[in-house]
N, CA and C atoms as an extended XYZ file, in Angstrom:
600
Properties=species:S:1:pos:R:3:atomname:S:1:resname:S:1:resid:I:1 pbc="F F F"
N        90.702       96.713      104.753 N   MET     1
C        91.264       96.323      103.367 CA  MET     1
C        92.395       97.288      103.316 C   MET     1
N        93.624       96.777      103.166 N   PRO     2
C        94.836       97.587      102.946 CA  PRO     2
C        94.822       98.392      101.934 C   PRO     2
N        95.524       99.467      101.930 N   THR     3
C        95.515      100.302      100.642 CA  THR     3
C        96.685       99.705      100.009 C   THR     3
N        96.636       99.488       98.773 N   HIS     4
C        97.682       98.968       97.917 CA  HIS     4
C        98.708       99.904       97.502 C   HIS     4
N        99.965       99.764       98.032 N   LEU     5
C       101.051      100.668       97.738 CA  LEU     5
C       101.497      100.452       96.299 C   LEU     5
N       101.477       99.309       95.719 N   GLU     6
C       102.003       99.021       94.501 CA  GLU     6
C       101.073       97.978       93.868 C   GLU     6
N       100.852       97.760       92.603 N   ASN     7
C        99.991       97.031       92.020 CA  ASN     7
C       100.204       95.577       92.386 C   ASN     7
N        99.115       94.933       93.042 N   GLU     8
C        99.225       93.719       93.566 CA  GLU     8
C        99.380       92.510       92.433 C   GLU     8
N        98.654       92.668       91.511 N   GLY     9
C        98.792       91.698       90.468 CA  GLY     9
C       100.162       91.599       89.786 C   GLY     9
N       100.790       92.842       89.521 N   VAL    10
C       102.181       92.961       89.021 CA  VAL    10
C       103.214       92.308       90.072 C   VAL    10
N       102.931       92.648       91.298 N   LEU    11
C       104.008       92.074       92.337 CA  LEU    11
C       103.893       90.626       92.357 C   LEU    11
N       102.649       90.075       92.240 N   VAL    12
C       102.258       88.509       92.449 CA  VAL    12
C       103.105       87.732       91.121 C   VAL    12
N       102.763       88.344       89.992 N   ARG    13
C       103.451       87.903       88.691 CA  ARG    13
C       104.860       87.834       88.875 C   ARG    13
N       105.351       88.959       89.262 N   ARG    14
C       106.934       88.921       89.647 CA  ARG    14
C       107.486       87.956       90.603 C   ARG    14
N       106.803       87.830       91.511 N   ALA    15
C       107.207       87.029       92.669 CA  ALA    15
C       107.043       85.447       92.046 C   ALA    15
N       106.088       85.265       91.450 N   GLN    16
C       105.838       83.937       90.817 CA  GLN    16
C       106.999       83.477       89.786 C   GLN    16
N       107.569       84.474       89.172 N   ALA    17
C       108.582       84.471       88.175 CA  ALA    17
C       109.981       84.348       89.077 C   ALA    17
N       110.006       84.402       90.227 N   GLY    18
C       111.300       84.272       90.880 CA  GLY    18
C       111.773       85.506       91.540 C   GLY    18
N       111.135       86.583       91.409 N   ASP    19
C       111.332       87.835       91.915 CA  ASP    19
C       111.280       88.035       93.547 C   ASP    19
N       112.247       87.828       94.168 N   HIS    20
C       112.241       87.715       95.690 CA  HIS    20
C       111.928       89.213       96.183 C   HIS    20
N       112.443       90.149       95.720 N   GLU    21
C       112.038       91.395       96.112 CA  GLU    21
C       110.641       91.863       96.006 C   GLU    21
N       109.948       91.393       94.998 N   ALA    22
C       108.514       91.517       94.699 CA  ALA    22
C       107.711       90.886       95.864 C   ALA    22
N       108.131       89.684       96.220 N   PHE    23
C       107.469       89.077       97.459 CA  PHE    23
C       107.785       89.707       98.575 C   PHE    23
N       108.934       90.312       98.790 N   THR    24
C       109.200       91.064       99.927 CA  THR    24
C       108.223       92.308      100.319 C   THR    24
N       107.958       92.873       99.006 N   THR    25
C       107.297       94.094       99.018 CA  THR    25
C       105.858       93.682       99.351 C   THR    25
N       105.294       92.591       98.921 N   LEU    26
C       104.061       92.017       99.369 CA  LEU    26
C       103.949       91.895      100.906 C   LEU    26
N       105.046       91.361      101.463 N   VAL    27
C       105.076       91.121      102.746 CA  VAL    27
C       104.862       92.408      103.390 C   VAL    27
N       105.575       93.339      103.106 N   ARG    28
C       105.674       94.819      103.840 CA  ARG    28
C       104.437       95.344      103.574 C   ARG    28
N       103.671       95.192      102.506 N   GLN    29
C       102.374       95.800      102.522 CA  GLN    29
C       101.224       95.282      103.117 C   GLN    29
N       101.327       93.992      103.503 N   TYR    30
C       100.236       93.371      104.161 CA  TYR    30
C       100.614       92.752      105.593 C   TYR    30
N       101.802       92.718      106.080 N   GLU    31
C       102.076       92.091      107.369 CA  GLU    31
C       101.477       92.812      108.558 C   GLU    31
N       101.380       94.043      108.479 N   ARG    32
C       100.564       94.692      109.738 CA  ARG    32
C        99.318       94.167      109.685 C   ARG    32
N        98.552       94.139      108.634 N   HIS    33
C        97.050       93.672      108.547 CA  HIS    33
C        96.771       92.230      109.063 C   HIS    33
N        97.651       91.433      108.518 N   ILE    34
C        97.706       89.835      108.782 CA  ILE    34
C        98.033       89.596      110.216 C   ILE    34
N        99.092       90.524      110.874 N   TYR    35
C        99.365       90.298      112.299 CA  TYR    35
C        98.151       90.696      113.157 C   TYR    35
N        97.437       91.885      112.794 N   ARG    36
C        96.090       92.418      113.556 CA  ARG    36
C        95.344       91.364      113.490 C   ARG    36
N        94.997       90.721      112.276 N   LEU    37
C        94.010       89.677      112.147 CA  LEU    37
C        94.214       88.409      112.887 C   LEU    37
N        95.587       88.036      113.081 N   ALA    38
C        95.850       86.967      113.731 CA  ALA    38
C        95.761       87.034      115.344 C   ALA    38
N        96.183       88.433      115.672 N   LEU    39
C        96.057       88.674      117.141 CA  LEU    39
C        94.474       88.788      117.478 C   LEU    39
N        93.709       89.216      116.717 N   ASN    40
C        92.173       89.099      117.122 CA  ASN    40
C        91.785       87.821      117.225 C   ASN    40
N        92.391       86.903      116.600 N   ILE    41
C        91.687       85.519      116.556 CA  ILE    41
C        92.451       84.639      117.712 C   ILE    41
N        93.802       84.874      117.778 N   THR    42
C        94.452       84.138      118.928 CA  THR    42
C        94.494       84.795      120.224 C   THR    42
N        94.455       86.143      120.220 N   LYS    43
C        94.619       87.039      121.481 CA  LYS    43
C        95.991       86.694      122.114 C   LYS    43
N        96.936       86.376      121.270 N   ASP    44
C        98.274       86.076      122.075 CA  ASP    44
C        99.336       86.719      121.071 C   ASP    44
N        99.934       87.596      121.306 N   PRO    45
C       101.032       88.272      120.484 CA  PRO    45
C       102.162       87.159      120.064 C   PRO    45
N       102.576       86.203      120.694 N   ALA    46
C       103.339       85.256      120.127 CA  ALA    46
C       102.809       84.352      119.188 C   ALA    46
N       101.577       83.969      119.613 N   ASP    47
C       100.881       83.189      118.569 CA  ASP    47
C       100.552       83.856      117.326 C   ASP    47
N       100.406       85.202      117.524 N   ALA    48
C       100.015       85.994      116.280 CA  ALA    48
C       101.228       86.177      115.472 C   ALA    48
N       102.475       86.387      116.113 N   GLU    49
C       103.667       86.379      115.244 CA  GLU    49
C       104.041       84.978      114.435 C   GLU    49
N       103.783       83.895      115.091 N   ASP    50
C       103.783       82.621      114.517 CA  ASP    50
C       103.049       82.444      113.508 C   ASP    50
N       101.667       82.918      113.575 N   VAL    51
C       100.796       82.814      112.532 CA  VAL    51
C       101.237       83.719      111.163 C   VAL    51
N       101.706       84.947      111.571 N   LEU    52
C       102.177       85.774      110.477 CA  LEU    52
C       103.246       85.110      109.825 C   LEU    52
N       104.261       84.429      110.367 N   GLN    53
C       105.462       83.970      109.621 CA  GLN    53
C       104.925       82.660      108.866 C   GLN    53
N       104.129       81.911      109.577 N   GLU    54
C       103.638       80.558      108.978 CA  GLU    54
C       102.662       80.889      107.696 C   GLU    54
N       101.903       81.995      107.773 N   ALA    55
C       101.163       82.339      106.561 CA  ALA    55
C       101.979       82.630      105.492 C   ALA    55
N       103.023       83.666      105.555 N   PHE    56
C       103.845       84.195      104.617 CA  PHE    56
C       104.542       82.958      104.082 C   PHE    56
N       105.086       82.284      104.964 N   LEU    57
C       105.921       81.060      104.539 CA  LEU    57
C       105.055       80.054      103.629 C   LEU    57
N       103.939       79.831      104.027 N   LYS    58
C       103.045       78.844      103.286 CA  LYS    58
C       102.666       79.507      101.942 C   LYS    58
N       102.377       81.046      101.971 N   ALA    59
C       101.953       81.709      100.826 CA  ALA    59
C       103.222       81.598       99.865 C   ALA    59
N       104.400       81.754      100.269 N   TYR    60
C       105.730       81.706       99.292 CA  TYR    60
C       105.756       80.312       98.850 C   TYR    60
N       105.657       79.364       99.684 N   THR    61
C       105.821       77.968       99.095 CA  THR    61
C       104.889       77.537       98.146 C   THR    61
N       103.658       77.962       98.293 N   ASN    62
C       102.619       77.505       97.406 CA  ASN    62
C       102.280       78.887       96.327 C   ASN    62
N       103.146       79.794       96.122 N   LEU    63
C       102.815       80.815       95.367 CA  LEU    63
C       102.647       80.332       93.799 C   LEU    63
N       103.276       79.448       93.367 N   LYS    64
C       103.139       79.001       91.839 CA  LYS    64
C       101.722       78.436       91.711 C   LYS    64
N       100.995       77.954       92.776 N   SER    65
C        99.642       77.336       92.702 CA  SER    65
C        98.546       78.462       92.785 C   SER    65
N        98.986       79.528       93.104 N   PHE    66
C        97.916       80.921       93.112 CA  PHE    66
C        97.723       81.096       91.681 C   PHE    66
N        96.414       80.935       91.362 N   ARG    67
C        95.961       81.177       89.960 CA  ARG    67
C        95.263       82.589       89.816 C   ARG    67
N        95.074       83.297       90.787 N   GLY    68
C        94.594       84.511       90.468 CA  GLY    68
C        93.059       84.474       90.702 C   GLY    68
N        92.354       83.500       90.891 N   ASP    69
C        90.766       83.507       91.032 CA  ASP    69
C        90.280       84.454       91.936 C   ASP    69
N        91.023       84.711       93.058 N   SER    70
C        90.727       85.890       93.923 CA  SER    70
C        91.954       86.815       94.008 C   SER    70
N        91.652       87.825       94.939 N   ARG    71
C        92.827       88.791       94.962 CA  ARG    71
C        93.944       87.944       95.784 C   ARG    71
N        95.229       88.383       95.797 N   PHE    72
C        96.322       87.727       96.442 CA  PHE    72
C        95.885       87.939       98.040 C   PHE    72
N        95.469       89.113       98.519 N   TYR    73
C        95.252       89.410       99.811 CA  TYR    73
C        94.332       88.461      100.353 C   TYR    73
N        93.281       88.296       99.643 N   THR    74
C        92.072       87.510      100.000 CA  THR    74
C        92.883       85.887      100.254 C   THR    74
N        93.338       85.658       99.357 N   TRP    75
C        94.159       84.309       99.433 CA  TRP    75
C        95.096       84.159      100.739 C   TRP    75
N        95.703       85.285      100.925 N   LEU    76
C        96.729       85.294      102.088 CA  LEU    76
C        95.898       85.278      103.351 C   LEU    76
N        94.742       86.107      103.387 N   VAL    77
C        93.883       86.078      104.616 CA  VAL    77
C        93.353       84.659      104.933 C   VAL    77
N        92.857       83.944      103.942 N   ARG    78
C        92.467       82.675      104.161 CA  ARG    78
C        93.487       81.754      104.711 C   ARG    78
N        94.667       81.975      104.471 N   ILE    79
C        95.924       80.947      104.829 CA  ILE    79
C        96.060       81.417      106.271 C   ILE    79
N        95.914       82.849      106.619 N   ALA    80
C        96.275       83.320      108.039 CA  ALA    80
C        95.055       82.840      108.997 C   ALA    80
N        94.043       82.860      108.532 N   VAL    81
C        92.864       82.477      109.278 CA  VAL    81
C        92.982       80.806      109.621 C   VAL    81
N        93.197       80.116      108.544 N   ASN    82
C        93.497       78.808      108.788 CA  ASN    82
C        94.658       78.239      109.869 C   ASN    82
N        95.753       79.137      109.787 N   GLU    83
C        96.804       78.936      110.595 CA  GLU    83
C        96.488       79.364      112.045 C   GLU    83
N        95.832       80.427      112.182 N   ALA    84
C        95.305       80.813      113.489 CA  ALA    84
C        94.387       79.982      114.101 C   ALA    84
N        93.309       79.481      113.321 N   LEU    85
C        92.514       78.434      113.896 CA  LEU    85
C        93.040       77.067      114.333 C   LEU    85
N        94.177       76.747      113.567 N   MET    86
C        95.046       75.679      113.980 CA  MET    86
C        95.618       75.868      115.265 C   MET    86
N        96.204       77.147      115.505 N   LYS    87
C        96.854       77.414      116.580 CA  LYS    87
C        95.813       77.291      117.894 C   LYS    87
N        94.659       77.680      117.616 N   LEU    88
C        93.620       77.547      118.740 CA  LEU    88
C        93.335       76.271      118.992 C   LEU    88
N        93.271       75.381      118.038 N   ARG    89
C        92.920       73.994      118.273 CA  ARG    89
C        94.020       73.304      118.972 C   ARG    89
N        95.175       73.600      118.815 N   LYS    90
C        96.326       73.009      119.569 CA  LYS    90
C        96.562       73.588      120.805 C   LYS    90
N        95.963       74.605      121.290 N   ARG    91
C        96.003       75.197      122.601 CA  ARG    91
C        94.916       74.506      123.321 C   ARG    91
N        95.298       73.544      124.324 N   ARG    92
C        94.328       72.831      124.903 CA  ARG    92
C        93.323       73.725      125.822 C   ARG    92
N        93.872       74.714      126.271 N   SER    93
C        92.956       75.621      126.979 CA  SER    93
C        92.111       76.442      126.472 C   SER    93
N        92.039       76.346      125.096 N   ALA    94
C        91.268       77.380      124.349 CA  ALA    94
C        89.808       77.128      124.470 C   ALA    94
N        88.948       78.102      124.637 N   PRO    95
C        87.559       77.808      124.677 CA  PRO    95
C        87.036       77.177      123.550 C   PRO    95
N        85.951       76.345      123.791 N   ALA    96
C        85.377       75.572      122.552 CA  ALA    96
C        84.824       76.559      121.624 C   ALA    96
N        84.788       76.255      120.455 N   MET    97
C        84.233       77.106      119.289 CA  MET    97
C        82.703       76.964      119.296 C   MET    97
N        82.080       78.005      119.072 N   VAL    98
C        80.545       78.012      119.020 CA  VAL    98
C        80.047       77.444      117.715 C   VAL    98
N        79.019       76.696      117.731 N   ALA    99
C        78.441       76.386      116.312 CA  ALA    99
C        77.767       77.511      115.811 C   ALA    99
N        77.584       77.767      114.515 N   LEU   100
C        77.148       79.002      113.924 CA  LEU   100
C        75.719       79.253      114.330 C   LEU   100
N        74.770       78.430      114.394 N   ASP   101
C        73.544       78.677      114.567 CA  ASP   101
C        73.136       78.451      116.060 C   ASP   101
N        74.132       78.298      116.985 N   GLU   102
C        73.733       78.309      118.319 CA  GLU   102
C        73.313       79.508      118.814 C   GLU   102
N        72.386       79.796      119.771 N   PRO   103
C        72.030       81.218      120.231 CA  PRO   103
C        73.151       81.657      120.928 C   PRO   103
N        73.168       83.101      120.999 N   ILE   104
C        74.149       83.768      121.748 CA  ILE   104
C        74.078       83.590      123.168 C   ILE   104
N        75.180       83.076      123.864 N   THR   105
C        74.935       82.673      125.377 CA  THR   105
C        75.307       83.690      126.362 C   THR   105
N        75.118       85.010      126.144 N   ASP   106
C        75.442       86.025      127.186 CA  ASP   106
C        74.168       86.382      127.859 C   ASP   106
N        73.251       85.645      127.699 N   GLY   107
C        71.887       85.919      128.504 CA  GLY   107
C        71.233       87.181      128.273 C   GLY   107
N        71.517       87.895      127.203 N   GLU   108
C        71.082       89.392      126.961 CA  GLU   108
C        70.394       89.304      125.769 C   GLU   108
N        69.922       88.377      125.253 N   ASP   109
C        69.183       88.111      123.981 CA  ASP   109
C        68.137       89.310      123.713 C   ASP   109
N        67.313       89.440      124.795 N   GLN   110
C        66.362       90.533      124.564 CA  GLN   110
C        66.840       92.019      124.362 C   GLN   110
N        68.018       92.297      125.172 N   GLU   111
C        68.558       93.518      125.170 CA  GLU   111
C        69.434       93.811      123.817 C   GLU   111
N        69.890       92.863      123.377 N   ILE   112
C        70.523       92.792      121.989 CA  ILE   112
C        69.839       93.256      121.041 C   ILE   112
N        68.573       93.015      120.927 N   ARG   113
C        67.576       93.396      119.831 CA  ARG   113
C        67.086       94.795      120.075 C   ARG   113
N        67.311       95.384      121.144 N   ARG   114
C        66.802       96.842      121.390 CA  ARG   114
C        67.622       97.903      120.528 C   ARG   114
N        66.965       98.914      120.448 N   GLU   115
C        67.642      100.126      119.731 CA  GLU   115
C        68.507      100.577      120.771 C   GLU   115
N        69.691      101.231      120.245 N   LEU   116
C        70.649      101.883      121.175 CA  LEU   116
C        70.108      102.988      121.929 C   LEU   116
N        70.344      102.913      123.197 N   ALA   117
C        70.071      104.156      123.915 CA  ALA   117
C        70.797      105.390      123.733 C   ALA   117
N        70.135      106.665      123.933 N   ASP   118
C        70.976      107.846      123.763 CA  ASP   118
C        72.325      107.843      124.537 C   ASP   118
N        73.361      108.135      123.956 N   TRP   119
C        74.540      108.093      124.581 CA  TRP   119
C        75.000      109.614      125.198 C   TRP   119
N        74.030      110.421      124.906 N   GLY   120
C        74.434      111.803      125.536 CA  GLY   120
C        75.369      112.418      124.359 C   GLY   120
N        76.537      112.901      125.265 N   ASP   121
C        77.498      113.491      124.474 CA  ASP   121
C        78.114      112.546      123.467 C   ASP   121
N        78.762      113.154      122.293 N   ASN   122
C        79.366      112.385      121.361 CA  ASN   122
C        80.578      111.703      122.146 C   ASN   122
N        80.529      110.020      122.004 N   PRO   123
C        81.719      109.399      122.679 CA  PRO   123
C        83.124      109.841      122.229 C   PRO   123
N        83.480      110.368      121.079 N   GLU   124
C        84.691      110.724      120.750 CA  GLU   124
C        84.883      111.969      121.607 C   GLU   124
N        84.057      113.093      121.819 N   GLN   125
C        84.069      114.089      122.649 CA  GLN   125
C        84.593      113.820      124.037 C   GLN   125
N        83.930      112.883      124.478 N   ARG   126
C        83.998      112.352      125.988 CA  ARG   126
C        85.273      111.541      126.185 C   ARG   126
N        85.551      110.846      125.419 N   PHE   127
C        86.620      110.017      125.838 CA  PHE   127
C        88.007      110.095      124.856 C   PHE   127
N        87.756      110.859      123.802 N   GLY   128
C        88.856      111.137      122.711 CA  GLY   128
C        88.953      109.828      122.026 C   GLY   128
N        89.555      110.075      120.807 N   LYS   129
C        89.709      109.204      119.568 CA  LYS   129
C        90.519      107.760      120.075 C   LYS   129
N        91.579      108.130      120.764 N   LEU   130
C        92.396      107.017      121.204 CA  LEU   130
C        91.744      106.049      122.254 C   LEU   130
N        91.053      106.727      123.120 N   GLU   131
C        90.523      105.842      124.129 CA  GLU   131
C        89.123      105.167      123.547 C   GLU   131
N        88.683      105.794      122.590 N   LEU   132
C        87.424      105.277      121.953 CA  LEU   132
C        87.822      104.011      121.332 C   LEU   132
N        88.977      103.986      120.452 N   GLY   133
C        89.511      102.978      119.765 CA  GLY   133
C        89.681      101.785      120.574 C   GLY   133
N        90.564      102.082      121.810 N   GLU   134
C        90.779      101.029      122.697 CA  GLU   134
C        89.564      100.405      123.321 C   GLU   134
N        88.436      100.991      123.388 N   ILE   135
C        87.247      100.564      123.914 CA  ILE   135
C        86.555       99.618      122.897 C   ILE   135
N        86.811      100.067      121.710 N   LEU   136
C        86.224       99.219      120.589 CA  LEU   136
C        86.934       98.051      120.498 C   LEU   136
N        88.225       98.180      120.610 N   THR   137
C        89.087       96.972      120.469 CA  THR   137
C        88.714       95.896      121.585 C   THR   137
N        88.639       96.395      122.631 N   SER   138
C        88.415       95.574      123.965 CA  SER   138
C        86.920       94.900      123.701 C   SER   138
N        86.053       95.548      123.124 N   ALA   139
C        84.494       95.062      122.980 CA  ALA   139
C        84.616       93.781      122.092 C   ALA   139
N        85.471       94.188      120.960 N   ILE   140
C        85.648       93.248      119.697 CA  ILE   140
C        86.320       91.915      120.478 C   ILE   140
N        87.181       92.132      121.348 N   GLU   141
C        88.100       90.789      121.798 CA  GLU   141
C        87.173       89.983      122.630 C   GLU   141
N        85.934       90.610      123.315 N   THR   142
C        85.217       89.801      124.237 CA  THR   142
C        84.161       88.970      123.082 C   THR   142
N        83.939       89.157      121.994 N   LEU   143
C        83.098       88.426      121.227 CA  LEU   143
C        83.542       86.973      121.005 C   LEU   143
N        82.638       85.978      120.958 N   GLU   144
C        82.854       84.609      120.720 CA  GLU   144
C        83.696       84.735      119.284 C   GLU   144
N        84.728       83.533      119.304 N   LEU   145
C        85.654       83.506      118.316 CA  LEU   145
C        84.908       83.479      116.861 C   LEU   145
N        83.739       82.731      116.576 N   PRO   146
C        83.263       82.601      115.280 CA  PRO   146
C        82.575       83.939      114.907 C   PRO   146
N        82.022       84.785      115.739 N   TYR   147
C        81.619       85.943      115.439 CA  TYR   147
C        82.693       87.109      115.216 C   TYR   147
N        83.635       86.977      116.020 N   ARG   148
C        84.711       88.074      116.089 CA  ARG   148
C        85.434       87.925      114.752 C   ARG   148
N        85.758       86.602      114.255 N   THR   149
C        86.408       86.348      112.949 CA  THR   149
C        85.632       86.938      111.777 C   THR   149
N        84.456       86.711      111.732 N   VAL   150
C        83.610       87.357      110.736 CA  VAL   150
C        83.560       88.865      110.862 C   VAL   150
N        83.290       89.360      111.827 N   LEU   151
C        83.315       90.805      111.995 CA  LEU   151
C        84.680       91.442      111.598 C   LEU   151
N        85.660       90.834      111.883 N   MET   152
C        87.239       91.353      111.542 CA  MET   152
C        87.230       91.324      110.067 C   MET   152
N        86.826       90.230      109.424 N   LEU   153
C        87.069       90.117      108.169 CA  LEU   153
C        86.302       90.941      107.136 C   LEU   153
N        84.994       91.244      107.755 N   ARG   154
C        84.067       92.048      106.804 CA  ARG   154
C        84.161       93.586      107.231 C   ARG   154
N        84.203       93.860      108.518 N   ASP   155
C        84.300       95.144      108.810 CA  ASP   155
C        85.592       95.835      109.124 C   ASP   155
N        86.616       94.981      109.304 N   ILE   156
C        87.963       95.745      109.515 CA  ILE   156
C        88.873       95.521      108.381 C   ILE   156
N        88.801       94.242      107.756 N   GLU   157
C        89.637       94.044      106.578 CA  GLU   157
C        88.851       94.196      105.511 C   GLU   157
N        87.518       94.455      105.592 N   GLU   158
C        86.669       94.975      104.456 CA  GLU   158
C        86.593       93.876      103.216 C   GLU   158
N        86.774       92.613      103.551 N   LEU   159
C        86.444       91.627      102.527 CA  LEU   159
C        84.983       91.556      102.364 C   LEU   159
N        84.627       91.218      101.127 N   SER   160
C        83.370       91.119      100.723 CA  SER   160
C        82.551       89.917      101.473 C   SER   160
N        81.246       89.771      101.471 N   THR   161
C        80.613       88.590      102.043 CA  THR   161
C        81.011       87.342      101.494 C   THR   161
N        81.146       87.418      100.087 N   GLU   162
C        81.492       86.268       99.254 CA  GLU   162
C        82.904       85.842       99.592 C   GLU   162
N        83.783       86.751       99.665 N   GLU   163
C        85.244       86.425      100.003 CA  GLU   163
C        85.392       85.936      101.480 C   GLU   163
N        84.533       86.396      102.550 N   THR   164
C        84.474       86.099      104.003 CA  THR   164
C        84.060       84.665      103.925 C   THR   164
N        82.860       84.337      103.146 N   ALA   165
C        82.418       82.906      103.200 CA  ALA   165
C        83.406       81.904      102.641 C   ALA   165
N        84.218       82.326      101.441 N   ASN   166
C        85.264       81.421      100.937 CA  ASN   166
C        86.356       81.155      101.950 C   ASN   166
N        86.668       82.218      102.540 N   THR   167
C        87.754       82.124      103.519 CA  THR   167
C        87.456       81.305      104.620 C   THR   167
N        86.319       81.358      105.251 N   LEU   168
C        85.910       80.479      106.416 CA  LEU   168
C        85.289       79.218      106.085 C   LEU   168
N        84.877       79.022      104.803 N   GLY   169
C        84.210       77.803      104.395 CA  GLY   169
C        82.791       77.755      104.752 C   GLY   169
N        82.061       78.799      104.826 N   LEU   170
C        80.889       79.083      105.153 CA  LEU   170
C        80.029       79.467      103.976 C   LEU   170
N        78.728       79.408      104.113 N   SER   171
C        77.622       79.816      103.099 CA  SER   171
C        77.463       81.276      103.283 C   SER   171
N        77.234       82.022      102.162 N   ILE   172
C        76.894       83.372      102.229 CA  ILE   172
C        75.760       83.835      103.328 C   ILE   172
N        74.653       82.941      103.567 N   PRO   173
C        73.728       83.398      104.496 CA  PRO   173
C        74.299       83.245      105.898 C   PRO   173
N        75.216       82.154      106.027 N   ALA   174
C        75.762       81.999      107.327 CA  ALA   174
C        76.619       83.067      107.749 C   ALA   174
N        77.400       83.654      106.821 N   VAL   175
C        78.244       84.674      107.090 CA  VAL   175
C        77.312       86.027      107.469 C   VAL   175
N        76.222       86.166      106.689 N   LYS   176
C        75.401       87.214      107.055 CA  LYS   176
C        74.911       87.141      108.471 C   LYS   176
N        74.380       85.960      108.786 N   SER   177
C        73.774       85.733      110.008 CA  SER   177
C        74.839       85.945      111.086 C   SER   177
N        75.924       85.526      110.901 N   ARG   178
C        77.031       85.485      112.079 CA  ARG   178
C        77.427       87.079      111.985 C   ARG   178
N        77.463       87.787      111.006 N   LEU   179
C        77.853       89.126      110.955 CA  LEU   179
C        76.698       89.872      111.982 C   LEU   179
N        75.596       89.763      111.593 N   LEU   180
C        74.478       90.338      112.176 CA  LEU   180
C        74.596       90.249      113.566 C   LEU   180
N        74.729       89.046      113.995 N   ARG   181
C        74.751       88.546      115.445 CA  ARG   181
C        75.848       89.365      116.171 C   ARG   181
N        77.069       89.382      115.504 N   ALA   182
C        78.271       89.981      115.966 CA  ALA   182
C        78.203       91.481      116.174 C   ALA   182
N        77.495       92.094      115.181 N   ARG   183
C        77.317       93.567      115.207 CA  ARG   183
C        76.208       93.901      116.397 C   ARG   183
N        75.254       93.147      116.619 N   LEU   184
C        74.290       93.401      117.680 CA  LEU   184
C        74.722       93.223      118.934 C   LEU   184
N        75.768       92.150      119.245 N   VAL   185
C        76.285       91.838      120.419 CA  VAL   185
C        77.323       93.196      120.760 C   VAL   185
N        78.042       93.367      119.770 N   LEU   186
C        79.022       94.701      119.853 CA  LEU   186
C        78.415       95.924      120.375 C   LEU   186
N        77.213       96.255      119.456 N   ARG   187
C        76.446       97.464      119.856 CA  ARG   187
C        76.003       97.386      121.234 C   ARG   187
N        75.604       96.186      121.735 N   ASN   188
C        74.878       95.993      123.080 CA  ASN   188
C        76.214       96.261      124.057 C   ASN   188
N        77.203       95.801      123.939 N   LYS   189
C        78.455       96.050      124.788 CA  LYS   189
C        78.631       97.457      124.881 C   LYS   189
N        78.874       98.106      123.672 N   LEU   190
C        79.242       99.558      123.552 CA  LEU   190
C        78.153      100.315      124.388 C   LEU   190
N        77.015      100.127      124.187 N   ASN   191
C        75.739      100.778      124.798 CA  ASN   191
C        75.826      100.588      126.347 C   ASN   191
N        76.173       99.469      126.681 N   ARG   192
C        76.254       99.359      128.214 CA  ARG   192
C        77.481      100.208      128.793 C   ARG   192
N        78.683       99.899      128.169 N   HIS   193
C        79.760      100.648      128.516 CA  HIS   193
C        79.581      102.150      128.601 C   HIS   193
N        78.930      102.875      127.622 N   PHE   194
C        78.705      104.389      127.494 CA  PHE   194
C        77.691      104.738      128.540 C   PHE   194
N        76.876      103.787      128.937 N   LYS   195
C        75.686      104.150      129.797 CA  LYS   195
C        76.401      104.191      131.295 C   LYS   195
N        77.252      103.327      131.522 N   LYS   196
C        77.949      103.331      132.706 CA  LYS   196
C        78.747      104.446      132.935 C   LYS   196
N        79.649      104.952      131.871 N   ALA   197
C        80.453      106.037      131.906 CA  ALA   197
C        79.877      107.325      132.013 C   ALA   197
N        78.511      107.511      131.556 N   ILE   198
C        77.978      108.758      131.694 CA  ILE   198
C        77.319      108.853      133.141 C   ILE   198
N        77.554      109.915      133.902 N   PRO   199
C        76.918      109.993      135.108 CA  PRO   199
C        75.385      110.091      135.113 C   PRO   199
N        74.840      109.549      136.100 N   ALA   200
C        73.192      109.796      136.094 CA  ALA   200
C        72.815      111.138      136.420 C   ALA   200
């Protein structure tokens, strides 16, 4: 969840009243977060840039219809996720989406449910914060799209479970189920990575 540099509600009301500078301020506050979200879904910088522009254009065009039932940022994230998923649907070579309740197909279902093994030294001490961040980002990118999207919204953008459910058109139990699976797969991938990295 981005830190609000200015009061979001005030900026939205000013923008709805025709204050272009207020909307520009909203763009500046949220564009980095929306781009990161789009990139994690599309995995393509050009597509992510398109999603960013399309999301803000659609938000601006429909600003008068925003009634404030949710936060503006949550509304913007919903638009961006929809735009990103549309990009993937148009990309013929995109991998097929996985249904929510299908089993995880990485062949390691038993390992996923195990407790993490001892990694020995603190990973941050061994690899440094920058490398650890890159490792985590790479691991997230390998998740199947349905799980990756939920993980991004809940754990990175810090939307609530209800907001995530509304954004993706899912039930709250479905979000919780998908998030649990995503976290388990991610933990398993990180566990394997660090076990390989630590000499026997």
